[in-house]
ZAKE-704871 format. One record per residue (C-alpha): x negated, y negated, z. Coordinates in pm, whole numbers, padded with zeros to 5 digits, always signed. Example, Ala and Ser with C-alpha at 12.3 -4.5 7.8 and 13.67 -1.06 7.14 Angstrom:
-01230+00450+00780-01367+00106+00714
//
This chain:
-18972-01299+12258-19187-01487+12041-19585-01363+12055-19644-01786+12084-19361-01861+12323-19537-01932+12662-19484-01658+12926-19247-01702+13175-19462-01743+13524-19462-01430+13780-19428-01648+14088-19339-02068+14105-19358-02188+14398-19340-02521+14553-19337-02660+14862-19352-03020+15093-19604-02992+15291-19883-02735+15238-19999-02727+15649-19744-02423+15754-19873-02257+15439-20211-02347+15451-20206-02217+15883-20093-01856+15766-20361-01843+15527-20634-01977+15761-20492-01730+16060-20650-01422+15856-20951-01617+15761-21170-01411+15866-21296-01255+15599-21317-01419+15225-21187-01114+15012-20792-01103+15015-20464-00928+14870-20135-01142+14793-19866-00940+14762-19558-01095+14555-19215-00978+14637-18865-01200+14612-18882-01172+14977-19254-01387+14979-19578-01348+14982-19771-01085+15242-20175-01151+15276-20389-00879+15409-20746-00895+15522-20960-00669+15652-21244-00563+15812-21490-00228+15874-21211-00020+15844-21096-00116+16168-20929-00432+16181-20637-00527+15930-20485-00887+15969-20156-00950+15739-19983-01301+15689-19609-01279+15582-19527-01580+15405-19202-01576+15335-19004-01750+15040-18800-01985+15275-19140-02137+15390-19101-02313+15052-18901-02589+14902-18867-02352+14562-18932-01994+14533-18919-01802+14194-19035-01464+14182-19010-01283+13832-19103-00917+13722-19314-00917+13463-19168-00637+13276-18820-00820+13279-18924-01042+12944-18966-00667+12757-18656-00528+12957-18459-00843+12740-18625-00731+12389-18495-00380+12400-18176-00409+12466-18061-00539+12179-18180-00201+12037-18101+00008+12350-17781+00047+12529-17799-00170+12859-17881-00020+13201-17599+00061+13457-17518-00263+13631-17563-00140+13929-17980-00005+13864-18149-00339+13748-18101-00523+14041-18200-00266+14272-18484-00200+14088-18607-00541+14045-18638-00615+14375-18826-00332+14459-19093-00376+14261-19374-00690+14370-19693-00780+14213-20064-00769+14369-20394-00939+14294-20714-00991+14503-20813-01341+14544-21088-01559+14784-20908-01675+15010-21142-01932+15150-21138-02110+14796-20766-02121+14808-20759-02278+15154-21009-02553+15024-20807-02641+14717-20521-02646+14966-20677-02917+15136-20855-03100+14861-20728-03440+15021-20796-03363+15422-20446-03333+15449-20362-02994+15505-20548-02928+15848-20374-02872+16165-20011-02824+16298-19836-03017+16499-19955-02834+16913-19782-02541+16922-19821-02530+17294-19519-02803+17357-19219-02756+17385-18930-03032+17296-19231-03279+17382-19329-03084+17725-19657-02912+17733-19630-02529+17824-19822-02460+18145-20158-02377+18096-20404-02045+18264-20580-02176+18603-20859-02020+18770-20912-02102+19154-21218-02320+19085-21101-02501+18831-21086-02920+18924-20964-03047+18608-20751-02815+18440-20687-03057+18157-21108-03153+18117-21188-02752+18075-20958-02697+17821-20877-03061+17616-21151-03003+17338-20999-02624+17278-20579-02809+17213-20505-02962+16910-20357-03347+16891-20005-03336+16949-19788-03505+16619-19429-03552+16616-19180-03324+16345-19241-03256+16020-19047-03553+15814-18958-03467+15427-19145-03502+15146-19500-03637+15184-19566-03906+15466-19411-04045+15797-19561-04361+15753-19873-04520+15619-20108-04360+15796-19997-03980+15768-20018-03861+15413-19939-03505+15374-20025-03252+15077-19740-03121+14816-19808-02828+14618-19671-02669+14323-19838-02262+14287-19773-02034+13971-19937-01710+13827-19864-01612+13501-19942-01202+13593-20222-00970+13587-20548-01128+13449-20422-01470+13441-20549-01726+13789-20353-01838+14025-20274-02198+13883-20237-02463+14168-20110-02865+14118-20147-03071+14460-20081-03438+14523-20154-03588+14800-19806-03814+14779-19528-03870+14493-19736-04204+14403-20111-04131+14466-20336-03833+14226-20291-03538+14150-20518-03188+14095-20499-02877+13895-20696-02639+14048-20709-02248+13874-20838-01949+14100-20932-01641+13965-20768-01316+14055-20890-00986+14051-20722-00627+14018-20685-00521+14401-20817-00266+14553-20714+00040+14771-20607-00195+15104-20669-00022+15471-20352+00143+15602-20285+00146+15970-19955+00224+16042-19839+00136+16383-19518+00412+16530-19317+00240+16724-19177+00541+16810-19450+00615+17062-19508+00210+17224-19656+00334+17569-19716-00107+17609-19517-00378+17446-19558-00769+17619-19402-01100+17485-19591-01381+17619-19639-01738+17513-19956-01765+17300-20126-02069+17510-20142-01757+17831-20337-01540+17566-20548-01811+17459-20650-01958+17792-20724-01627+17902-20917-01498+17609-21131-01855+17610-21257-01803+17966-21447-01511+17813-21802-01482+17801-21949-01477+17477-22193-01183+17502-21949-00959+17611-21864-00697+17371-21596-00480+17509-21256-00566+17580-20975-00322+17759-20630-00412+17760-20516-00223+18137-20173-00209+18206-19926-00016+18453-19577+00024+18478-19384-00251+18693-19375-00191+19056-19049-00242+19251-18972-00604+19356-18974-00516+19716-19306-00299+19691-19516-00301+20042-19818-00186+19946-19948-00501+19914-20308-00644+19739-20314-00255+19638-20039-00303+19414-20191-00257+19030-20156-00555+18793-19905-00468+18552-20162-00619+18321-20515-00685+18305-20779-00813+18047-21116-00702+18138-21477-00818+17926-21749-00648+17972-22077-00719+17813-22466-00762+17866-22445-00970+18136-22176-00848+18352-21792-00811+18346-21477-01072+18384-21160-00917+18510-20818-01154+18463-20455-01016+18608-20158-01134+18442-19874-01217+18760-19541-01042+18752-19348-01392+18628-19086-01419+18354-19275-01755+18250-19589-01559+18198-19473-01261+18079-19149-01299+17942-19085-00912+17867-19290-00635+17951-19235-00253+17906-19527+00000+18026-19454+00384+17966-19743+00529+18204-20088+00357+18342-20344+00314+18036-20668+00158+17949-20744+00083+17582-21117-00093+17450-21151-00285+17126-21427-00467+16972-21436-00834+17122-21559-00950+16804-21240-00782+16608-20998-00926+16854-21192-01310+16812-21083-01228+16479-20738-01350+16610-20862-01704+16745-20682-01905+16434-20364-01740+16436-20336-01752+16840-20432-02117+16807-20130-02218+16565-19878-01968+16673-19615-01999+16972-19575-01625+17090-19724-01347+17131-19638-00975+17106-19908-00705+17165-19821-00384+17183-20072-00043+17186-19918+00286+17076-20012+00643+17179-20343+00663+16964-20448+00361+17106-20373+00123+16810-20361-00265+16905-20070-00452+16739-20084-00863+16797-19798-01003+16608-19802-01387+16643-19532-01630+16561-19624-01868+16415-19407-02262+16393-19086-02295+16239-19125-02495+15924-18827-02718+15962-18754-03002+15731-18796-03353+15962-18649-03114+16240-18302-03111+16098-18332-02731+15950-18558-02425+16036-18680-02229+15802-18671-01836+15856-18965-01771+16117-19344-01640+15971-19540-01385+16168-19925-01311+16153-19984-00941+16252-20317-00765+16332-20401-00408+16417-20677-00250+16584-20838+00077+16599-20939+00148+16985-21285+00195+17095-21205+00470+17390-20849+00476+17523-20720+00664+17845-20383+00698+17811
//
């Protein structure tokens, strides 16, 4: 390949509506420096804090309208083919599929670039299903359930339509993203619609530093819950800001015909403690609230409230939450994000955001 010939981009991706991509980035935007890993399967964005909290956004290639990953060494491989015998056909595809490329980037800058036209904001309300609002957490002393959390909820809009715009009053931001390799900036070509202005952004990238690893041992999971995100979010919104410790208390399900009455321990309790007292919230044994529940033995595990609060953006945009705790007290919160279907006719692969957090103390 001639030195004057342009390099083939390691990554080339485009999408007509950046809101889902931006929502995934905002979900882990609790620290400015993020590590981006590119592979054929998509992008993985890692952000960490205090060597205790790790946030990961999994951006599947299916989220983009076009996605191409080319390993940077493929250029030199093609040059050597005329000088040496090619490798076995069964080897190259497998080797190339396992390789990925990583770099660090200022996450705030990337999010600001995506929203440069002000149209890469909130997703349609994740707490609606087929146009109906989900049931919400309600306390006994709430007179107006709608008003209490109305300002916390995003305005519900219609499904995502094809390409840029559904009408004159709704414009969407399209993006083409490319990356030439180590030492090169991440380049974004952004347009509000097909006939409007466009802008090009180049964001400096850096060599990645060794990242925090918090492996979750699924074989030793002691608590596993799946619930609608709205139930968890509304409960966390009730907590007093002065609380500095959040405790998850779990108990194995009691028999449905149990005669123990009020002495029956709750399957799941969230307890928050702080300077001005403590708050306890119990979740009922109701399939509409806890869609799935498994607990091997009684447990009580505490975490910094500040670390759990870092999940707020992801929780607000997600539809379902998986909460798991292993025998070491490591917490895994996985948030299912809305599918980026086009016009409601085709749904892409579900995207996830995961947080893992080390425990302050535990009784397992």
